[in-house]
C-alpha positions as CSV (number, residue, x, y, z in Angstrom):
1,X,40.4,-6.6,-11.3
2,X,36.9,-7.7,-10.2
3,X,35.4,-6.8,-13.5
4,X,38.1,-8.9,-15.3
5,X,37.2,-11.8,-13.1
6,X,33.5,-11.4,-14.0
7,X,34.4,-11.5,-17.7
8,X,36.2,-14.7,-17.2
9,X,33.3,-16.2,-15.2
10,X,30.4,-15.1,-17.4
11,X,32.0,-14.1,-20.7
12,X,32.0,-10.5,-22.1
13,X,28.5,-10.8,-23.5
14,X,25.6,-9.3,-21.5
15,X,23.6,-11.7,-19.5
16,X,20.0,-11.5,-18.1
17,X,19.5,-9.9,-14.8
18,X,17.9,-13.0,-13.4
19,X,21.2,-14.8,-13.8
20,X,23.0,-12.6,-11.3
21,X,23.7,-14.2,-7.9
22,X,21.6,-12.7,-5.1
23,X,24.8,-11.8,-3.3
24,X,26.4,-10.1,-6.3
25,X,26.8,-6.3,-5.5
26,X,24.9,-4.2,-8.0
27,X,28.0,-2.2,-8.7
28,X,29.2,-5.2,-10.7
29,X,26.1,-5.5,-12.8
30,X,25.9,-4.4,-16.4
31,X,24.7,-0.8,-16.4
32,X,21.6,-1.5,-18.5
33,X,20.5,-4.2,-16.0
34,X,20.4,-1.9,-13.1
35,X,16.8,-0.9,-12.3
36,X,17.6,2.8,-12.0
37,X,19.0,2.8,-15.5
38,X,16.4,0.5,-16.9
39,X,13.6,2.9,-15.8
40,X,15.2,5.7,-17.7
41,X,15.7,3.7,-21.0
42,X,12.5,1.5,-21.0
43,X,10.1,3.4,-18.7
44,X,8.4,2.5,-15.4
45,X,6.0,-0.1,-16.9
46,X,9.0,-2.3,-17.9
47,X,10.1,-2.8,-14.3
48,X,8.8,-5.5,-12.0
49,X,7.5,-4.8,-8.5
50,X,10.8,-5.9,-7.0
51,X,12.8,-3.6,-9.3
52,X,10.6,-0.6,-8.5
53,X,11.0,-1.3,-4.8
54,X,14.7,-1.7,-5.1
55,X,15.0,1.8,-6.5
56,X,13.3,3.2,-3.4
57,X,15.4,1.1,-1.1
58,X,18.7,2.1,-2.8
59,X,22.2,0.9,-1.9
60,X,23.3,1.0,1.7
61,X,27.0,1.3,0.8
62,X,27.5,-2.5,1.2
63,X,29.3,-4.4,-1.5
64,X,28.1,-7.7,-0.1
65,X,24.4,-7.4,-1.0
66,X,22.0,-6.1,-3.6
67,X,19.0,-3.8,-3.0
68,X,17.1,-5.9,-5.5
69,X,17.7,-8.9,-3.3
70,X,16.4,-6.9,-0.3
71,X,13.3,-5.9,-2.3
72,X,12.6,-9.5,-3.2
73,X,12.9,-10.6,0.5
74,X,10.4,-7.9,1.5
75,X,8.0,-8.8,-1.2
76,X,8.2,-12.5,-0.2
77,X,7.5,-11.5,3.4
78,X,4.4,-9.6,2.1
79,X,3.2,-12.6,0.0
80,X,4.2,-10.7,-3.2
81,X,1.5,-8.1,-2.4
82,X,2.5,-4.5,-2.5
83,X,-0.6,-3.5,-0.5
84,X,0.7,-5.6,2.4
85,X,4.1,-3.8,2.3
86,X,2.2,-0.6,3.0
87,X,1.1,-2.1,6.3
88,X,4.6,-2.9,7.5
89,X,6.3,-0.7,10.1
90,X,9.9,0.5,10.0
91,X,10.8,-2.1,12.6
92,X,9.3,-4.9,10.5
93,X,11.1,-3.7,7.4
94,X,14.4,-3.6,9.2
95,X,13.8,-7.2,10.3
96,X,13.5,-8.0,6.6
97,X,17.2,-7.0,6.3
98,X,17.3,-3.4,5.3
99,X,18.6,-0.4,7.2
100,X,16.4,2.1,9.1
101,X,17.1,4.8,6.5
102,X,16.1,2.4,3.7
103,X,12.9,1.4,5.7
104,X,12.0,5.1,6.2
105,X,12.3,5.6,2.4
106,X,9.9,2.7,1.7
107,X,7.4,4.0,4.3
108,X,7.6,7.5,2.8
109,X,7.0,6.2,-0.7
110,X,3.9,4.2,0.2
111,X,2.5,7.1,2.2
112,X,2.9,9.5,-0.8
113,X,1.1,6.9,-2.9
114,X,-1.8,6.7,-0.4
115,X,-2.1,10.5,-0.3
116,X,-2.2,10.6,-4.1
117,X,-5.0,8.1,-4.0
118,X,-6.8,10.3,-1.5
119,X,-6.3,13.4,-3.6
120,X,-7.8,11.7,-6.6
121,X,-10.9,10.7,-4.6
122,X,-11.2,14.3,-3.3
123,X,-11.4,15.6,-6.9
124,X,-14.4,13.4,-7.6
125,X,-16.7,14.6,-4.8
126,X,-20.0,13.2,-6.2
127,X,-21.0,9.6,-5.3
128,X,-23.2,8.1,-7.9
129,X,-22.7,4.4,-7.4
130,X,-21.2,1.8,-5.1
131,X,-17.8,2.0,-6.9
132,X,-17.5,5.7,-6.0
133,X,-18.2,5.0,-2.4
134,X,-15.7,2.1,-2.4
135,X,-13.0,4.4,-3.7
136,X,-13.6,6.9,-0.9
137,X,-13.4,4.1,1.8
138,X,-10.4,2.5,0.1
139,X,-8.5,5.7,0.3
140,X,-8.6,5.8,4.1
141,X,-8.7,2.0,5.0
142,X,-6.6,0.3,2.3
143,X,-3.6,-0.4,4.5
144,X,-5.2,-0.5,8.0
145,X,-4.1,-3.5,10.1
146,X,-7.2,-3.3,12.3
147,X,-10.9,-3.1,11.6
148,X,-12.3,0.5,11.4
149,X,-15.8,1.8,10.8
150,X,-16.2,5.0,8.6
151,X,-19.2,7.0,7.3
152,X,-19.5,9.2,4.3
153,X,-21.8,12.1,4.6
154,X,-23.6,13.5,1.5
155,X,-25.7,16.5,0.7
156,X,-28.9,16.5,-1.4
157,X,-26.9,16.4,-4.6
158,X,-25.0,13.3,-3.5
159,X,-21.8,15.2,-3.1
160,X,-19.5,14.4,-0.2
161,X,-19.7,16.7,2.8
162,X,-17.0,14.8,4.7
163,X,-15.9,11.3,5.8
164,X,-15.6,10.4,9.4
165,X,-13.9,7.6,11.4
166,X,-16.5,6.3,13.8
167,X,-14.5,3.6,15.6
168,X,-11.4,1.5,15.6
169,X,-11.2,-2.0,16.8
170,X,-9.1,-5.1,16.6
171,X,-8.3,-7.6,13.9
172,X,-11.7,-9.2,13.8
173,X,-14.2,-6.5,14.8
174,X,-15.0,-3.0,16.1
175,X,-17.8,-1.5,18.2
176,X,-20.3,0.7,16.4
177,X,-22.5,3.2,18.3
178,X,-25.6,4.3,16.3
179,X,-26.0,7.4,18.4
180,X,-22.5,8.6,17.4
181,X,-23.2,8.0,13.7
182,X,-26.4,10.0,13.7
183,X,-25.1,12.8,15.8
184,X,-22.2,13.3,13.4
185,X,-24.6,13.2,10.5
186,X,-27.0,15.7,12.1
187,X,-24.1,18.0,13.1
188,X,-23.0,18.2,9.4
189,X,-26.6,18.6,8.1
190,X,-26.2,15.5,6.0
191,X,-29.1,14.3,3.8
192,X,-27.7,10.8,3.5
193,X,-25.0,8.6,4.9
194,X,-23.0,5.7,3.5
195,X,-21.5,3.2,6.0
196,X,-18.4,1.1,5.5
197,X,-15.7,-0.9,7.3
198,X,-12.7,-3.0,6.4
199,X,-11.9,-6.6,7.0
200,X,-8.1,-6.8,7.5
201,X,-8.3,-10.5,7.2
202,X,-9.2,-10.1,3.5
203,X,-12.5,-12.0,3.9
204,X,-15.1,-10.1,1.8
205,X,-18.2,-12.0,3.1
206,X,-20.2,-9.9,5.6
207,X,-20.3,-11.5,9.0
208,X,-23.5,-12.0,11.0
209,X,-22.5,-9.1,13.2
210,X,-22.3,-6.9,10.0
211,X,-25.8,-7.9,9.1
212,X,-27.1,-7.1,12.6
213,X,-25.6,-3.6,12.8
214,X,-26.7,-2.8,9.2
215,X,-30.3,-3.8,10.1
216,X,-30.1,-1.9,13.4
217,X,-28.9,1.3,11.7
218,X,-31.5,1.0,9.0
219,X,-34.2,0.8,11.5
220,X,-32.9,3.7,13.5
């Protein structure tokens, strides 16, 4: 009966997914417009960020809302940045209008993605340039909501011995103890170290404090 009513409202021809009402249950969509079907027929690159996220969220059994609409709300909350979604907690995702089970699936998917990124870095152990170092730091700090200071320890062949978290701070800074850095380096018999920290604010310009600690460590 509902499908017949849809035919009367929209006609029997297919219509674009963007024309669906946000409140229209996905069960009433044309099959080819559903993200889970679209990824099978057209491949993952054909889907938007919100469509991919909607597949992870899945339906909660409600006929009154669409998982794609939920995905769009979450993306909007994260300023259309998938990296920002990785920083959200289950509680914050639930506040965006999805269930705890759906939020858990989202958290799990992003954690798998982070671990894949870490695994790729681990397979490339030699650091030959600043981009290599960036990739190592990115794998451990990309979704951190607070500032952290890490070091990469290298042997004589510039291969990574290990990476170590030196300190964790607040949103705008963290305390760095040179004694701890050099103790860790000596304990691992490192021939060189690379220092790095994140700016959760997204500001890429080094602060005056960054310059001071870099000079202090260089002198040490």
